[in-house]
C-alpha atoms as one frame of an Amber mdcrd trajectory, in Angstrom:
protein
  19.730  72.109 -82.941  16.549  70.111 -82.596  15.177  69.803 -79.052  15.483
  66.021 -79.049  19.087  66.125 -80.236  19.839  68.860 -77.720  18.443  66.696
 -74.918  20.506  63.715 -76.061  23.609  65.885 -76.384  23.280  67.353 -72.902
  22.462  63.903 -71.484  25.643  62.505 -73.019  27.661  65.371 -71.560  25.950
  66.130 -68.260  25.490  62.547 -67.056  29.236  61.682 -67.184  30.170  65.124
 -65.879  27.754  64.776 -62.977  29.186  61.344 -62.195  32.750  62.690 -62.400
  31.846  65.688 -60.242  30.272  63.407 -57.639  33.286  61.090 -57.661  35.641
  64.056 -57.483  33.842  65.573 -54.517  33.654  62.201 -52.798  37.331  61.535
 -53.468  38.205  64.998 -52.187  36.202  64.331 -49.028  37.978  61.002 -48.539
  41.328  62.680 -49.074  40.387  65.433 -46.654  39.335  62.840 -44.085  42.521
  60.829 -44.609  44.650  63.967 -44.325  42.808  64.984 -41.167  43.458  61.533
 -39.692  47.141  61.804 -40.625  47.349  65.249 -39.057  45.648  63.969 -35.896
  48.129  61.106 -35.787  51.038  63.547 -36.101  49.639  65.817 -33.400  48.967
  62.836 -31.126  52.517  61.627 -31.694  53.817  65.058 -30.667  51.754  64.997
 -27.472  52.845  61.410 -26.831  56.480  62.488 -27.033  55.858  65.282 -24.532
  53.989  62.862 -22.263  56.917  60.410 -22.328  59.259  63.276 -21.539  57.198
  64.287 -18.494  56.876  60.657 -17.357  60.644  60.217 -17.633  61.128  63.382
 -15.619  58.786  62.120 -12.878  60.576  58.764 -12.852  63.883  60.552 -12.441
  62.477  62.624  -9.576  61.151  59.499  -7.928  64.560  57.874  -8.082  66.183
  60.982  -6.589  63.685  61.108  -3.707  64.077  57.363  -3.189  67.800  57.820
  -2.645  67.115  60.652  -0.215  64.669  58.516   1.755  67.008  55.535   1.684
  69.834  57.474   3.364  67.518  59.196   5.814  68.119  58.780   9.581  64.812
  58.169  11.280  64.916  60.886  13.904  63.102  64.209  14.032  66.209  66.355
  13.790  67.646  64.559  10.752  64.299  64.524   8.958  63.700  68.249   9.567
  67.191  69.033   8.372  66.571  67.173   5.074  63.283  69.032   4.535  65.076
  72.354   5.001  67.849  71.457   2.550  65.755  69.866  -0.216  63.629  72.552
  -1.976  61.649  69.920  -3.855  60.455  68.206  -0.645  57.672  69.806   1.353
  57.332  67.237   4.157  58.579  63.750   5.153  56.709  61.073   7.073  57.700
  57.687   8.515  55.331  54.858   9.463  56.538  52.026  11.623  56.086  48.309
  10.903  53.117  48.304  13.278  51.330  50.992  11.210  51.853  53.744  13.754
  53.015  57.138  12.546  56.603  57.680  13.685  57.127  61.089  12.088  55.741
  63.652  12.350  55.528  62.605  16.004  52.074  62.412  17.508  53.159  62.837
  21.156  55.919  65.414  20.703  55.931  69.043  19.613  55.629  69.565  15.810
  56.583  72.551  13.712  54.198  74.515  11.532  55.069  72.619   8.346  54.456
  69.278  10.029  51.101  70.435  11.376  50.077  71.574   7.895  51.185  68.226
   6.442  49.018  66.298   8.924  46.030  68.451   8.017  46.576  67.866   4.309
  46.980  64.105   4.792  44.345  63.617   7.471  42.332  61.292   5.172  45.328
  58.962   4.871  45.713  58.368   8.606  41.967  58.151   9.141  41.577  55.427
   6.507  41.082  51.850   7.656  43.820  50.796   5.281  46.151  53.469   3.824
  47.600  53.414   0.355  50.476  51.339   1.768  50.114  48.205   3.924  52.243
  48.003   7.106  54.690  45.136   6.982  54.086  42.435   9.554  57.064  40.801
  11.168  58.609  38.479   8.570  58.023  34.724   8.925  60.999  32.678   7.629
  58.707  29.763   6.778  56.383  32.077   4.905  58.582  34.627   3.195  55.646
  36.257   1.431  53.591  36.755   4.579  52.868  40.375   5.321  54.339  41.507
   2.016  52.927  44.932   1.102  51.144  45.625  -2.132  54.208  47.441  -3.397
  57.623  48.381  -2.141  57.179  51.978  -3.195  55.811  54.411  -5.703  53.738
  57.531  -6.215  50.574  58.498  -4.415  48.419  61.459  -5.436  45.485  63.184
  -3.832  43.575  66.430  -4.183  44.093  69.290  -1.822  43.216  72.825  -2.715
  42.942  73.591  -6.421  45.088  70.781  -7.771  46.706  67.449  -7.185  49.443
  66.792  -4.625  52.216  64.186  -4.849  53.825  61.768  -2.364  56.639  59.395
  -3.161  57.081  56.543  -0.709  59.199  53.416  -0.282  59.380  50.451   2.092
  62.715  49.917   3.811  64.174  46.600   4.896  62.971  47.047   8.474  59.321
  47.273   7.394  59.028  50.993   7.822  57.323  53.194   5.215  59.217  56.336
   4.363  57.509  59.005   2.256  58.071  62.523   1.012  55.489  65.069  -0.089
  56.751  67.039  -3.079  56.520  70.795  -3.184  53.980  71.294  -5.991  55.315
  74.654  -7.146  58.863  73.340  -7.280  57.661  70.281  -9.199  55.772  72.430
 -11.677  58.751  74.693 -12.158  60.966  71.694 -12.846  58.568  70.115 -15.303
  57.894  73.351 -17.135  61.607  73.961 -17.395  61.927  70.779 -19.464  59.209
  71.823 -21.952  59.891  73.971 -25.040  59.938  77.709 -24.711  56.716  79.647
 -25.103  57.550  80.670 -28.699  59.509  77.955 -30.392  57.599  76.696 -33.445
  58.706  79.128 -36.145  55.268  80.699 -36.607  53.502  80.809 -39.956  51.679
  77.757 -41.240  53.383  75.522 -38.637  52.303  77.655 -35.681  50.450  75.823
 -32.947  49.692  76.021 -29.247  50.197  73.160 -26.788  48.782  73.522 -23.302
  49.461  71.615 -20.107  46.248  71.764 -18.096  45.743  70.821 -14.476  43.009
  68.747 -12.887  40.698  71.763 -12.759  41.233  72.500 -16.467  43.288  75.609
 -15.814  46.351  76.087 -17.985  49.551  75.286 -16.111  51.838  76.071 -19.013
  51.495  76.721 -22.741  53.915  77.119 -25.623  53.593  77.915 -29.300  52.938
  81.150 -31.193  49.419  80.320 -32.355  46.609  81.990 -30.419  43.388  79.947
 -30.809  40.035  81.765 -30.770  38.391  82.114 -27.409  36.362  79.035 -26.555
  38.006  76.924 -29.286  38.206  73.211 -28.593  41.582  71.460 -28.867  42.161
  69.340 -31.949  43.856  66.552 -29.936  44.088  65.873 -26.199  46.342  63.488
 -24.289  45.959  62.249 -20.709  49.339  61.978 -19.024  50.532  58.763 -17.426
  50.557  58.273 -13.656  51.352  60.003 -11.412  50.358  62.948 -13.641  47.147
  61.258 -14.816  45.040  64.194 -13.570  46.740  66.504 -16.056  46.069  66.864
 -19.775  47.990  67.970 -22.829  45.918  69.929 -25.354  46.943  70.663 -28.938
  45.577  73.662 -30.885  47.005  73.615 -34.437  46.822  76.668 -36.649  44.563
  76.410 -39.747  47.631  75.874 -41.927  48.911  73.047 -39.740  45.403  71.567
 -39.465  45.707  70.239 -42.981  43.852  72.820 -45.020  46.976  73.416 -47.047
  48.480  69.949 -46.695  45.937  68.460 -49.136  45.992  71.327 -51.623  48.312
  69.533 -54.021  46.263  66.327 -53.916  43.043  68.273 -54.396  44.486  70.190
 -57.313  45.590  66.921 -58.871  42.144  65.391 -58.406  40.320  68.378 -59.843
  42.808  68.615 -62.708  42.145  64.977 -63.600  38.393  65.586 -63.347  38.692
  68.667 -65.544  40.700  66.736 -68.124  38.092  63.984 -68.145  35.325  66.575
 -68.480  37.079  68.172 -71.447  37.497  64.721 -73.001  33.789  63.937 -72.497
  32.733  67.277 -73.990  35.085  66.820 -76.950  33.826  63.276 -77.524  30.217
  64.435 -77.256  30.845  67.250 -79.744  32.512  64.798 -82.118  29.635  62.317
 -81.802  27.095  65.095 -82.188  28.799  66.463 -85.285  29.130  62.988 -86.759
  25.480  62.270 -86.017  24.551  65.678 -87.415  26.502  64.961 -90.591  24.755
  61.609 -90.949  21.401  63.246 -90.252  22.080  65.923 -92.860  23.118  63.268
 -95.341  19.955  61.307 -94.567  17.866  64.459 -95.020  19.569  65.112 -98.340
  18.740  61.596 -99.435  15.135  61.932 -98.294  14.902  65.276-100.056  16.355
  63.713-103.190  13.883  60.807-103.066  11.063  63.247-102.359  12.028  65.429
-105.306  12.420  62.422-107.601   9.053  61.100-106.441   7.449  64.439-107.229
   9.133  64.474-110.624   7.901  60.932-111.314   4.376  61.665-110.184   3.466
  63.913-113.139   4.693  61.677-115.983   3.307  58.641-114.200  -0.084  60.298
-113.980   0.058  61.021-117.704   1.107  57.436-118.495  -1.724  56.078-116.393
  -4.284  58.480-117.893  -3.345  57.765-121.503  -3.137  54.033-120.820  -6.682
  54.068-119.436  -7.871  56.133-122.452  -6.149  53.743-124.812  -7.683  50.788
-122.982 -11.130  52.248-123.554 -10.340  52.899-127.230  -9.078  49.390-127.979
 -11.726  47.000-129.263 -12.747  44.378-126.722 -12.026  41.697-129.291  -8.341
  42.627-129.281  -7.544  40.573-126.184  -3.785  40.740-126.439  -3.487  44.567
-126.645  -6.073  44.959-123.872  -4.067  42.559-121.685  -0.938  44.589-122.255
  -2.756  47.826-121.470  -4.200  46.233-118.324  -0.678  45.454-117.115   0.417
  49.018-117.849  -2.559  50.450-115.961  -2.115  48.031-113.027   1.614  48.680
-112.668   1.147  52.430-112.991  -1.438  52.276-110.235   0.957  50.278-108.052
   3.743  52.718-108.788   1.392  55.602-107.923   0.670  53.988-104.554   4.395
  53.476-103.962   5.166  57.095-104.783   2.247  58.189-102.608   3.672  56.199
 -99.677   7.140  57.646-100.204   5.774  61.193-100.273   3.631  60.520 -97.207
   6.635  59.073 -95.356   8.680  62.152 -96.242   5.912  64.426 -94.981   5.685
  62.369 -91.785   9.437  62.730 -91.187   9.003  66.491 -91.517   5.887  66.411
 -89.301   3.858  67.663 -92.266   1.668  64.605 -92.826  -1.940  65.771 -92.386
  -5.452  64.663 -93.298  -8.101  67.001 -94.628 -11.599  65.683 -93.905 -14.262
  66.983 -96.282 -17.699  65.911 -97.441 -17.393  62.548 -99.146 -18.579  58.969
 -99.395 -16.403  56.419 -97.604 -18.162  53.451 -99.236 -17.559  54.803-102.714
 -13.908  55.505-101.940 -13.392  51.876-100.864 -15.219  50.567-103.907 -12.970
  52.669-106.174  -9.862  51.159-104.583 -11.182  47.624-105.025 -12.045  48.382
-108.650  -8.451  49.470-109.236  -7.169  46.197-107.797  -9.793  44.014-109.479
  -7.808  43.226-112.660  -4.576  42.308-110.875  -6.406  40.311-108.191  -8.388
  38.450-110.831  -5.217  37.807-112.817  -3.598  36.105-109.794  -6.689  34.014
-109.037  -7.911  35.856-105.922 -11.442  35.343-104.711 -12.660  38.710-103.441
 -15.524  39.028-101.021 -16.736  42.582-100.556 -19.443  43.726 -98.207 -19.427
  47.484 -98.536 -22.354  48.810 -96.567 -23.949  51.874 -98.178 -22.955  54.976
 -96.252 -24.090  58.552 -96.292 -22.068  61.695 -96.794 -19.564  62.115 -93.998
 -16.582  64.258 -93.124 -13.728  62.103 -94.361 -10.445  62.398 -96.235 -11.162
  60.108 -99.171  -7.549  60.201-100.357  -6.281  59.087 -96.933  -8.905  56.333
 -96.757  -8.025  55.195-100.272  -4.307  55.146 -99.443  -4.888  53.108 -96.249
  -7.151  50.535 -97.910  -4.881  50.427-100.979  -1.869  49.591 -98.769  -3.816
  46.850 -96.956  -5.045  45.265-100.205  -1.579  45.590-101.745  -0.073  43.716
 -98.765  -2.636  40.922 -99.250  -1.721  40.743-102.914   2.011  40.535-102.124
   2.186  38.551 -98.883  -0.984  36.399 -98.826  -1.088  35.191-102.435  -1.010
  31.586-101.244  -4.475  31.957 -99.687  -6.103  33.320-102.905  -8.792  34.988
-100.828  -9.531  38.575 -99.814 -12.355  39.903 -97.708 -13.184  43.621 -97.445
 -16.092  44.689 -95.233 -17.227  48.104 -94.111 -19.861  49.381 -91.714 -20.770
  52.417 -89.692 -20.359  52.449 -85.924 -21.853  55.704 -84.668 -19.535  58.506
 -85.760 -16.847  56.028 -86.810 -16.463  54.296 -90.142 -15.017  50.776 -89.801
 -13.249  48.763 -92.504 -12.079  45.165 -92.028  -9.578  43.570 -94.427  -8.784
  39.852 -94.031  -6.889  37.164 -95.935  -6.029  33.476 -95.662  -2.286  33.747
 -96.011   0.403  32.587 -93.613  -0.491  35.298 -91.064   1.758  37.262 -88.731
   3.646  35.663 -85.803   2.563  36.821 -82.338   5.977  38.383 -81.675   5.718
  40.516 -84.830   2.150  41.833 -84.440   3.254  45.328 -83.393   6.627  45.347
 -85.098   5.074  45.231 -88.588   3.794  48.786 -88.053   7.351  50.117 -87.607
   8.924  51.770 -90.660  11.082  49.700 -93.008  10.179  46.412 -91.309   9.541
  43.342 -93.408   8.992  39.807 -92.162  11.123  36.871 -93.143  11.237  35.691
 -96.705   9.379  32.535 -95.702   6.398  34.621 -94.624   6.646  37.185 -97.418
   7.033  34.452-100.030   9.682  36.392-101.893   7.549  39.485-102.383   9.287
  42.847-102.479   8.212  45.953-100.611   9.482  49.123 -98.956   8.196  48.297
 -95.473   6.458  51.664 -95.035   2.907  50.858 -96.155   1.531  49.813 -92.748
   3.438  52.634 -91.042   1.796  55.253 -93.279  -1.588  53.528 -92.996  -1.578
  53.570 -89.183  -0.295  57.155 -89.041  -3.066  58.337 -91.407  -5.652  56.458
 -89.365  -4.511  58.107 -86.131  -4.398  61.539 -87.753  -8.005  60.879 -88.789
  -8.965  60.259 -85.158  -8.986  56.483 -85.531  -6.738  53.434 -85.354  -5.405
  50.569 -87.455  -5.016  47.281 -85.576  -4.142  43.686 -86.374  -6.985  41.561
 -85.009  -6.649  37.977 -83.726  -7.573  35.428 -86.401  -7.381  31.677 -86.790
  -5.886  31.882 -90.290  -4.191  34.630 -92.218  -4.204  38.253 -91.099  -7.164
  40.467 -90.240  -6.811  44.253 -90.046  -9.401  46.578 -88.580  -9.462  50.227
 -89.631 -11.467  52.772 -87.666 -11.829  56.400 -88.850 -13.687  59.193 -87.141
 -16.056  60.232 -89.918 -19.323  61.695 -88.582 -22.229  61.856 -91.015 -23.197
  65.224 -92.400 -26.764  65.924 -91.340 -29.249  66.705 -94.098 -27.321  64.775
 -96.769 -28.995  61.882 -98.549 -27.562  58.385 -98.551
């Protein structure tokens, strides 16, 4: 495989595969992100359900305590008796309509529990306005006067390591009745409503859900999964009031996290990408083989043309040689035979140039086109070419102006120079016949030998000035005036010029076309001009 074809082949394969790989990875990342969001939503929904369960439990407890407070007789003996009988109640207080504390009594003996309650709630009684507002005496004309902020509810505050709870309500006489819940009893009741410690089936669905207190310590946890030490929860949920200081934390196992949930989707994505990759590779191989077959067929055709050209070269040389000998042998007075021989010689020369171009093009395609500079005379080589064209140019009425400056012996490939100039003059003969004028000038410019060939034909459009040097390019029939050609003459001429260390350029001109040929041909010192 040629390097250029290999590069094209791998570009055709690798570029789509790279794009597919990038899209596959990106799609997999999006799927992973979407799956993670879905998993988070599921975990959050699970914590939300637990939160609603705990809130419902607290609401039920509040209603139970409200009924206890509603039927409570406001005297020390009755209140103390209720506290002893209700394990969930730690202390009860009553505040009169005037805002004075009725129970625990301030001016009567108090038991140990009541003393402890007053110490725990000291901030409430010291506040300018407690969490409840004492009810002023109702005014019939202003039924809303003195209405408290609320007729009851939960109040929480911090004492010790965690939060404490009070449920209070306002009775019809304007008194505030409240009960402090026993925190341990409350915790025991709430925990009793949560799932058992191991109740998730284990395996890929294993997880751990923690109920954490205000200080972050775990109050209760369930689930068989044991997260690594220091691991952060995947999802957290703040409970609703009055448990707002507590948090639910969810630690899913790696299987439940979604690593396995997206395996099927990922496999499907990568399978589709693999199928596309196989299709691209197969298509590239097919295209490469088809292109290779066409290239081999083209090489066979070039080889055939090259072989035929070689086979034609020998008989053509003989035809040309014997025609020139016969031309010299024919009497000058025999005009008709000499004219016929002149046509044979001219056409054989043109056919020789055509075969030479074909062979040069074949060598160029195989990177075997070379020049071999040797001692020679550039001026004499140009003159020989013009002499070959003289009969045909004269026969078509061309006026030829030649200014061939005498030149010394230089290192030059006379055959390459002759082929270049022959192609330029041949193009003038074919494409600029309407101008009937040809100018060929040569001069030396330091170590370069310069040849300028100009005509007065229709010229070359500005858009085609570089395109005419491409192989197999011919201008429109209007410009070429119906002349035939292979379209490789200028291509071979420029390639030979560049191989000779020079250049062939189309120069700006007012009329016709003007070509400038530059060859690196340093003079050989010590040789006579």
